[in-house]
C-alpha positions in Angstrom: 90.7 85.0 -38.9 92.9 82.8 -36.8 93.4 82.5 -33.1 93.5 85.9 -31.3 95.3 86.7 -28.0 93.4 88.9 -25.7 94.2 90.6 -22.4 91.6 91.3 -19.7 92.4 93.5 -16.7 89.8 93.6 -13.9 86.4 94.1 -15.5 87.7 96.0 -18.6 86.9 95.0 -22.1 89.4 92.7 -23.8 92.2 94.3 -25.7 93.6 92.4 -28.7 97.3 91.8 -28.3 98.1 89.5 -31.2 96.2 88.1 -34.2 97.7 84.8 -35.2 96.7 82.4 -38.0 98.6 79.4 -36.6 97.8 77.0 -33.8 98.6 78.9 -30.6 99.6 76.9 -27.4 101.9 76.9 -24.4 100.9 80.5 -23.2 103.2 81.6 -20.3 103.1 84.9 -18.4 106.2 86.5 -17.0 106.7 86.6 -13.2 105.5 90.2 -13.1 102.6 89.5 -15.4 103.7 92.1 -18.0 104.9 89.8 -20.8 103.4 86.9 -22.5 105.0 84.2 -24.7 103.5 81.4 -26.6 104.3 78.8 -29.2 102.7 78.6 -32.6 102.5 75.5 -35.0 102.2 76.4 -38.7 100.6 74.1 -41.3 104.0 72.7 -42.3 104.7 71.6 -38.8 107.1 74.2 -37.9 107.0 75.4 -34.3 107.9 79.0 -33.4 108.2 80.8 -30.2 106.6 84.3 -30.0 106.5 86.9 -27.3 104.8 90.2 -26.6 105.4 92.6 -23.7 102.5 94.5 -22.1 102.6 97.3 -19.6 99.6 98.4 -17.5 98.7 102.1 -17.8 96.0 102.0 -15.1 93.0 99.8 -14.7 91.8 98.4 -18.0 94.5 100.0 -20.1 97.3 98.1 -21.9 100.3 99.2 -23.8 101.8 97.0 -26.6 105.6 97.2 -26.4 107.0 94.8 -29.0 106.4 95.3 -32.7 103.8 97.3 -34.4 100.1 96.6 -35.0 99.0 93.1 -34.3 102.3 91.3 -35.1 104.4 89.8 -32.3 108.1 89.2 -32.2 109.4 85.8 -33.3 111.9 84.7 -30.7 113.0 81.2 -31.8 112.1 78.0 -33.7 111.4 75.8 -30.6 109.1 74.9 -27.8 109.0 76.2 -24.3 109.5 74.0 -21.3 106.8 73.8 -18.6 107.2 77.0 -16.5 109.7 78.6 -18.9 110.3 81.9 -17.1 113.2 82.3 -14.7 112.0 83.6 -11.4 113.3 87.0 -12.1 111.9 87.2 -15.6 115.3 87.6 -17.2 115.4 84.3 -19.2 113.1 81.9 -21.0 114.0 78.2 -21.2 113.2 76.2 -24.3 114.0 72.8 -25.8 115.4 72.6 -29.3 117.1 70.1 -31.7 120.8 69.7 -30.9 123.6 69.9 -33.5 123.7 66.1 -34.0 120.6 64.2 -35.3 118.4 62.8 -32.5 119.8 65.1 -29.8 117.8 67.7 -27.8 119.4 70.6 -26.0 118.2 73.3 -23.5 118.4 76.8 -24.6 118.0 80.1 -22.8 116.6 83.2 -24.5 116.2 86.7 -23.5 112.5 87.7 -23.6 113.2 90.5 -26.1 115.2 88.0 -28.4 118.5 89.9 -28.0 120.5 86.8 -26.7 120.2 83.1 -26.8 122.7 80.3 -25.8 122.6 76.5 -24.9 123.2 75.3 -21.4 123.8 71.8 -20.0 125.4 68.9 -21.8 126.1 69.1 -25.4 125.1 65.7 -26.5 122.2 63.3 -25.8 118.8 64.4 -25.0 117.4 66.8 -22.4 114.1 65.2 -21.4 112.7 67.9 -19.1 113.8 70.9 -17.2 112.8 73.5 -14.6 114.1 76.5 -12.6 115.5 76.0 -9.1 116.1 79.8 -8.8 116.9 82.8 -10.9 120.4 81.6 -11.8 120.0 77.8 -11.7 118.1 75.1 -13.6 117.6 71.4 -13.0 117.3 69.0 -16.0 116.8 65.4 -16.8 119.4 64.3 -19.3 119.9 61.0 -21.1 123.3 60.5 -22.7 123.8 59.0 -26.1 125.7 56.0 -24.6 123.3 55.1 -21.8 119.7 54.3 -21.1 119.9 55.7 -17.6 118.9 59.4 -17.0 120.9 61.9 -15.0 119.4 64.7 -12.9 121.7 67.6 -13.4 121.9 71.2 -12.0 123.4 73.9 -14.2 123.8 77.7 -14.1 122.6 80.1 -16.8 126.0 80.9 -18.3 126.8 79.2 -21.6 130.0 77.7 -20.2 128.5 76.6 -16.8 129.4 73.0 -15.9 126.5 70.7 -15.0 126.5 69.2 -11.5 124.9 65.8 -11.0 122.4 65.4 -8.2 122.5 62.3 -6.1 119.0 61.3 -7.0 118.6 57.6 -7.6 116.0 56.5 -10.2 115.3 52.8 -11.3 117.6 51.5 -13.9 116.4 52.3 -17.4 113.9 54.9 -16.2 112.6 57.1 -19.0 111.9 60.6 -17.6 108.6 62.2 -19.0 108.4 65.4 -17.0 109.6 67.2 -13.9 108.2 70.1 -11.7 110.2 72.2 -9.3 108.7 73.3 -6.0 108.7 77.0 -5.0 112.1 77.7 -3.4 113.8 74.8 -5.2 113.7 72.4 -2.3 111.9 69.6 -4.0 111.5 68.1 -7.5 108.7 66.0 -8.7 109.5 63.6 -11.5 107.3 61.5 -13.6 109.0 58.5 -15.5 108.3 55.3 -17.3 109.9 52.4 -15.3 110.2 48.6 -15.7 111.2 46.3 -18.5 110.8 47.7 -22.1 107.9 45.4 -22.6 106.3 46.1 -19.3 106.6 49.8 -18.8 104.4 51.7 -16.3 104.3 55.3 -15.1 105.8 56.2 -11.7 106.1 59.4 -9.8 109.1 60.4 -7.6 109.8 63.2 -5.1 113.5 64.3 -4.9 115.0 66.5 -2.3 117.5 68.8 -4.1 119.8 69.3 -1.1 120.9 65.6 -0.8 119.2 63.9 -3.7 117.0 61.7 -1.4 114.5 60.0 -3.7 111.1 58.5 -2.8 108.5 56.9 -5.0 105.0 58.2 -4.4 102.2 55.7 -4.1 101.2 53.0 -4.8 98.2 55.0 -5.9 96.0 55.0 -9.1 96.7 58.7 -9.7 100.4 58.6 -8.9 101.0 55.6 -11.1 99.5 57.5 -14.0 100.6 61.0 -13.1 100.5 63.6 -15.8 100.0 67.1 -14.7 102.2 68.1 -11.7 102.1 71.5 -10.0 103.7 72.5 -6.7 101.9 75.0 -4.3 103.2 76.5 -1.1 100.3 76.5 1.4 100.1 77.6 5.1 101.0 74.0 6.0 104.0 73.7 3.7 104.6 72.4 0.2 101.9 70.5 -1.6 102.2 68.7 -5.0 99.1 68.5 -7.2 98.9 65.9 -9.8 96.4 64.3 -12.1 96.0 60.9 -13.8 96.4 60.3 -17.5 93.0 59.9 -19.1 90.8 60.6 -16.1 92.3 63.9 -14.9 91.5 62.7 -11.4 93.2 65.0 -8.8 95.5 63.9 -6.0 97.9 65.8 -3.8 101.0 65.0 -1.8 102.0 67.0 1.2 105.8 67.2 1.6 105.7 67.7 5.3 103.6 64.6 6.2 104.6 62.8 3.0 101.0 61.6 2.6 99.2 61.2 -0.8 95.5 62.0 -0.9 93.2 61.2 -3.8 90.1 63.3 -4.5 87.0 62.9 -6.7 87.8 66.1 -8.7 89.0 66.2 -12.3 91.7 68.9 -12.5 93.2 70.6 -15.5 95.9 72.5 -13.7 96.9 74.1 -10.4 98.5 77.5 -9.8 99.7 79.4 -6.7 98.3 82.6 -5.3 99.2 84.4 -2.1 97.8 82.1 0.5 96.8 79.0 -1.4 96.2 77.9 -4.9 93.9 78.2 -7.7 93.1 74.8 -9.2 91.2 74.7 -12.5 88.9 71.7 -12.9 87.6 70.2 -16.1 83.9 69.3 -15.5 81.9 66.5 -17.1 80.8 68.9 -19.9 84.4 69.7 -20.6 84.4 73.3 -19.3 86.9 74.8 -16.9 86.2 76.0 -13.4 88.6 78.0 -11.2 88.5 76.9 -7.5 90.3 78.5 -4.7 91.7 75.9 -2.3 90.3 76.0 1.1 87.1 77.9 0.1 83.9 77.2 -1.8 84.6 79.9 -4.4 84.3 78.7 -7.9 84.4 80.6 -11.2 83.1 79.2 -14.5 85.9 79.8 -17.3 84.5 78.1 -20.4 86.6 75.6 -22.4 90.3 75.7 -23.1 93.5 75.6 -21.1 95.3 77.9 -18.8 98.6 79.5 -17.6 99.5 82.0 -14.9 102.4 84.2 -14.0 104.6 82.6 -11.3 103.3 85.2 -8.8 99.8 83.9 -9.4 98.3 87.4 -9.8 96.7 86.6 -13.1 95.0 83.8 -14.8 95.5 83.4 -18.6 92.9 81.3 -20.3 93.0 79.9 -23.9 89.5 78.9 -25.0 87.9 77.9 -28.3 85.4 80.5 -29.5 84.3 81.5 -32.9 86.2 82.8 -34.9 89.1 81.3 -33.0 90.9 80.8 -29.6 91.6 83.6 -27.2 94.1 84.0 -24.4 92.5 86.0 -21.6 94.4 87.5 -18.7 92.5 88.3 -15.5 93.5 89.5 -12.0 93.0 86.9 -9.3 92.5 87.3 -5.5 91.8 85.1 -2.6 88.1 85.9 -2.9 88.0 84.8 -6.6 88.6 86.3 -10.0 88.2 90.1 -9.9 87.1 90.2 -13.5 83.4 90.7 -13.6 83.2 89.0 -17.0 85.5 86.9 -19.1 84.3 87.0 -22.6 
């Protein structure tokens, strides 16, 4: 038996959503928490995107919408971007090979698989992308005839013309990842900079309105930034980031423009109503959910996580015999409401 996707609502017993024999990764919940999509890698290296819709029928009850039995709907042969759902849940964004060899394009898919089309430039490589709002994406694009990336804004229509942001990155920068702040005001961008023989990581914060760009640091975490998550707190926008290798946590406050490094090792950070859940990876390689600003901590086991953009649920993929499991639990400011995650 291969990896199994489970759903947990409150303290109810887990309900099996999907049984899958491939390597399951990149789980992502819709903004309303009623649909889940994930990627699967088969033994031949093929990556496919799958989806399953779930509707709540009262506490602890789930209704499977797509497909019959344990099978889910295959949506595409590609991988999701980080934060793939549009804010209104109408689209999924994914990267796929372009028409010409060596090119990568950005595609939008309907969650039910009924429609898909590319957006953005036709050639070159889309390096990273994210949603500014329900009808607009931002993407880092490298043309086939230049080493310098462009930061572009584009609508969801197939014929939408990309608009270049005024962001200024170092010459020859290679974009690794980007993260969009809630409300689309800021973009965090991780890149490799410097000469080809002396590359190093750098982290940039970009204001979408005017393209104003600032490099964060110097700081040991910022210079090796890997995971990036924006959270809106009572004091404004905050960017959480971790360092490659160490998973050490730092955060940057957009209002004060101050970068603070902590002693915690963090796997991910996700928003809830008045703060954020951060999920820390401890020294014994288990996950712990922490609500920012309180001492509430919940042990989650091993694995990795994803949440809906509303932050109302926590999805956990963990290794357990006979396979991995994706668990979905309600979250609140006081902690996870699930009495048990098993």
